[in-house]
C-alpha positions as a printed Julia matrix, in Angstrom:
282×3 Matrix{Float64}:
 15.75  121.7     7.22
 12.26  122.56    5.99
 10.35  120.31    3.64
 10.38  121.37    0.0
  7.52  120.4    -2.31
  9.53  119.47   -5.37
  7.05  117.39   -7.37
  6.56  120.2    -9.89
 10.31  120.79  -10.13
 10.94  117.07  -10.71
  8.43  117.02  -13.56
  9.86  120.23  -15.01
 13.38  118.83  -14.95
 12.36  115.57  -16.63
 10.55  117.59  -19.32
 13.72  119.61  -19.91
 15.73  116.4   -20.34
 13.12  114.72  -22.56
 12.69  117.81  -24.74
 16.42  118.37  -25.1
 16.95  114.67  -25.82
 14.3   114.61  -28.54
 15.74  117.71  -30.21
 19.25  116.24  -29.89
 18.14  113.1   -31.75
 16.66  115.25  -34.5
 19.8   117.39  -34.86
 22.09  114.37  -34.96
 19.85  112.67  -37.52
 19.85  115.84  -39.62
 23.62  115.99  -39.4
 23.92  112.35  -40.5
 21.61  112.98  -43.46
 22.95  116.32  -44.72
 26.51  116.7   -43.46
 27.87  113.3   -44.6
 28.39  112.21  -48.21
 27.68  108.81  -49.81
 31.11  107.53  -48.77
 30.37  108.24  -45.11
 32.8   111.16  -44.93
 31.9   114.39  -43.17
 31.45  117.38  -45.48
 31.91  120.99  -44.33
 28.56  121.97  -42.87
 27.07  124.45  -40.44
 25.27  121.52  -38.77
 28.52  120.51  -37.07
 28.67  123.9   -35.39
 24.95  123.88  -34.62
 25.27  120.52  -32.85
 28.11  121.77  -30.65
 26.24  124.99  -29.88
 23.14  122.99  -28.96
 25.09  120.87  -26.47
 26.63  124.04  -25.01
 23.16  125.6   -24.74
 21.86  122.49  -22.93
 24.79  122.69  -20.51
 24.06  126.39  -19.85
 20.34  125.75  -19.22
 21.03  122.82  -16.9
 23.67  124.82  -15.03
 21.21  127.66  -14.56
 18.61  125.15  -13.35
 20.99  123.8   -10.69
 22.14  127.24   -9.6
 18.51  128.28   -9.25
 18.14  125.8    -6.4
 21.04  127.42   -4.58
 19.53  130.89   -4.99
 16.29  129.6    -3.49
 18.21  128.02   -0.57
 17.24  124.51   -1.67
 19.83  121.83   -1.01
 20.32  118.09   -0.87
 21.45  116.0     2.06
 24.83  114.25    1.99
 23.14  111.05    3.12
 22.63  108.42    0.41
 19.45  107.16    2.06
 17.93  110.67    2.24
 19.03  111.92   -1.17
 17.95  108.81   -3.09
 14.85  107.78   -1.18
 12.48  106.34   -3.8
  9.91  104.26   -1.95
  6.68  103.2    -3.61
  5.59  100.88   -6.39
  6.05  103.49   -9.12
  9.73  104.05   -8.37
 10.3   100.33   -7.9
  8.81   99.67  -11.33
 10.77  102.5   -12.97
 14.16  101.52  -11.56
 13.62   97.86  -12.46
 12.48   98.83  -15.98
 15.51  101.1   -16.55
 17.92   98.43  -15.34
 16.13   95.77  -17.41
 16.52   97.84  -20.59
 20.29   97.99  -20.05
 20.35   94.27  -19.28
 18.36   93.41  -22.43
 20.64   95.59  -24.54
 23.73   93.92  -23.1
 22.37   90.42  -23.74
 21.42   91.38  -27.29
 24.88   92.87  -27.93
 26.49   89.67  -26.66
 24.41   87.65  -29.14
 24.79   90.02  -32.11
 28.59   90.25  -32.07
 29.34   86.55  -32.26
 30.78   86.84  -35.79
 32.28   90.33  -35.42
 36.06   90.54  -35.71
 36.04   92.54  -32.46
 33.65   90.13  -30.76
 35.8    89.81  -27.62
 35.76   93.58  -27.09
 32.01   93.79  -27.5
 31.45   90.83  -25.22
 33.46   92.46  -22.45
 31.18   95.51  -22.73
 28.12   93.24  -22.84
 29.07   91.22  -19.74
 29.86   94.35  -17.72
 26.62   95.89  -19.03
 24.66   92.91  -17.7
 26.23   93.39  -14.28
 25.52   97.14  -14.37
 21.91   96.55  -15.44
 21.33   94.29  -12.43
 23.24   96.6   -10.05
 21.24   99.76  -10.81
 17.82   98.77   -9.36
 19.5    97.07   -6.41
 21.57  100.17   -5.66
 18.57  102.49   -5.7
 16.42   99.99   -3.82
 18.89   99.85   -0.94
 18.29  103.57   -0.25
 14.95  102.71    1.39
 15.86   99.34    2.86
 16.11   99.07    6.62
 18.5    97.87    7.94
 20.93   99.21    5.38
 23.31   96.75    3.68
 27.03   96.69    4.32
 28.82   99.78    2.91
 31.09   97.61    0.76
 28.05   96.25   -1.08
 26.74   99.74   -1.87
 30.22  100.76   -3.05
 30.49   97.68   -5.28
 27.08   98.3    -6.86
 27.98  101.96   -7.43
 31.31  100.96   -8.98
 29.98   98.46  -11.55
 28.48  101.05  -13.97
 31.73  103.02  -13.85
 33.81   99.96  -14.75
 31.37   99.1   -17.55
 31.51  102.56  -19.09
 35.29  102.78  -18.66
 35.66   99.55  -20.65
 33.21  100.86  -23.27
 35.19  104.11  -23.56
 38.5   102.29  -24.06
 37.01   99.95  -26.67
 35.29  102.83  -28.49
 38.61  104.66  -28.71
 40.4   101.46  -29.79
 37.92  100.8   -32.62
 38.22  104.37  -33.92
 41.98  104.86  -33.59
 42.46  105.0   -37.37
 39.06  106.53  -38.12
 39.67  109.96  -39.62
 35.95  110.86  -39.64
 35.86  112.36  -36.19
 32.17  113.25  -36.36
 31.18  109.63  -36.91
 32.11  108.59  -33.36
 32.25  111.88  -31.45
 28.75  111.58  -29.99
 29.37  108.04  -28.72
 32.68  109.05  -27.17
 31.11  112.08  -25.48
 28.05  110.17  -24.26
 30.06  107.34  -22.73
 32.54  109.75  -21.11
 29.87  111.98  -19.56
 27.81  108.97  -18.47
 30.84  107.56  -16.7
 31.32  110.92  -14.98
 27.63  110.96  -13.95
 27.79  107.48  -12.4
 31.07  108.44  -10.75
 29.36  111.35   -9.04
 26.37  109.19   -8.1
 28.76  106.73   -6.48
 30.2   109.63   -4.48
 27.17  109.45   -2.17
 28.11  105.94   -1.01
 31.85  106.66   -1.0
 31.25  109.63    1.36
 32.29  112.18   -1.29
 28.94  113.74   -2.29
 28.67  116.76   -4.59
 24.98  117.0    -5.39
 25.07  120.02   -7.72
 27.76  118.56   -9.94
 26.04  115.19   -9.8
 22.68  116.58  -10.89
 24.25  118.6   -13.71
 26.29  115.62  -14.95
 23.25  113.32  -14.95
 21.15  115.78  -16.95
 23.75  116.47  -19.63
 24.82  112.82  -19.95
 21.19  111.71  -20.38
 20.71  114.12  -23.3
 23.88  112.88  -25.02
 22.8   109.25  -24.57
 19.49  110.04  -26.26
 21.38  111.83  -29.04
 23.26  108.61  -29.82
 19.98  106.93  -30.79
 20.19  108.7   -34.15
 23.42  106.87  -35.07
 23.86  103.47  -36.72
 25.37  100.76  -34.53
 24.43   97.41  -33.05
 20.87   97.37  -31.73
 22.17   96.15  -28.37
 24.3    99.27  -28.01
 21.34  101.47  -28.95
 19.19   99.85  -26.3
 21.95  100.29  -23.73
 22.19  104.0   -24.56
 18.43  104.3   -24.12
 18.69  102.5   -20.77
 21.5   104.74  -19.53
 19.53  107.84  -20.49
 16.47  106.57  -18.6
 18.55  105.58  -15.57
 20.13  109.02  -15.31
 16.81  110.78  -15.88
 15.27  108.73  -13.07
 18.18  109.64  -10.79
 17.57  113.33  -11.56
 13.88  112.92  -10.72
 14.68  111.22   -7.41
 17.34  113.75   -6.42
 15.11  116.76   -7.11
 12.22  115.06   -5.31
 14.38  114.81   -2.19
 15.62  118.4    -2.14
 14.96  120.39    1.04
 14.97  124.03    2.03
 17.62  125.35    4.42
 19.18  128.69    5.28
 22.62  127.3     4.52
 23.96  124.31    2.66
 24.13  121.33    5.07
 27.88  120.87    4.53
 28.55  124.48    5.53
 26.44  124.1     8.63
 28.44  121.05    9.63
 31.72  122.93    9.32
 30.52  125.48   11.89
 30.14  122.84   14.6
 33.07  123.32   16.96
 34.98  120.17   17.81
 37.73  121.96   19.69
 41.51  121.57   19.61
 43.55  121.02   16.5
 40.62  119.59   14.52
 38.88  122.96   14.52
 42.16  124.71   13.79
């Protein structure tokens, strides 16, 4: 595979995510100000439709961005070490900072919910968030470490954010079971669900089930939705965790695009053409 100078593309992608995230925060804030009455109930408003259309537009732009790589014969390796190589002090600082933001948010949530009637639920999310915040920089750091750690350790570190977000999703649904104002918790539900999907696809690289195009798309869209949640009112710890998730996924997008390479065919397709003979080939 030929080398691909993707520094400009990485910056462009991060600008897309940051710009979409900033506009998403503004739209959600506008919806909260104009489309809800004094009782906190959602009134009929075009802003509800505009918000959905904006998310759909973001998905379409990100999908076009990913497909553009395929048209230019730019692909990503199936190897975790190659695809997530992030050596250097800058990347070390960024991955530690992103993980630390999640960790700080989780600790703050644990402290804030002491008197909440659902304190046990929040504390489960907080404890798992602490573990996920520590796991993220370790997981990315292992991509450049030689010798590589045991596969089970990489799998465990990749699994922790998924477990954390799965617990958060269940608890979010539990707390809003009788909430008839769907728009009040829709963004949180969507952000947590898509973030869980993004980390699931990131973990696919260490579980030997990589799908880089879907992974890149999921990380971009989930990051925007996490930033959108910053316009809502909730515990400060949860807000900080959403900010941390958005930064973590944006950093993963930057790293993945940075490690793209040019090839005539996608590496997986090339591998399938290697003849092994006998029934395996059949």
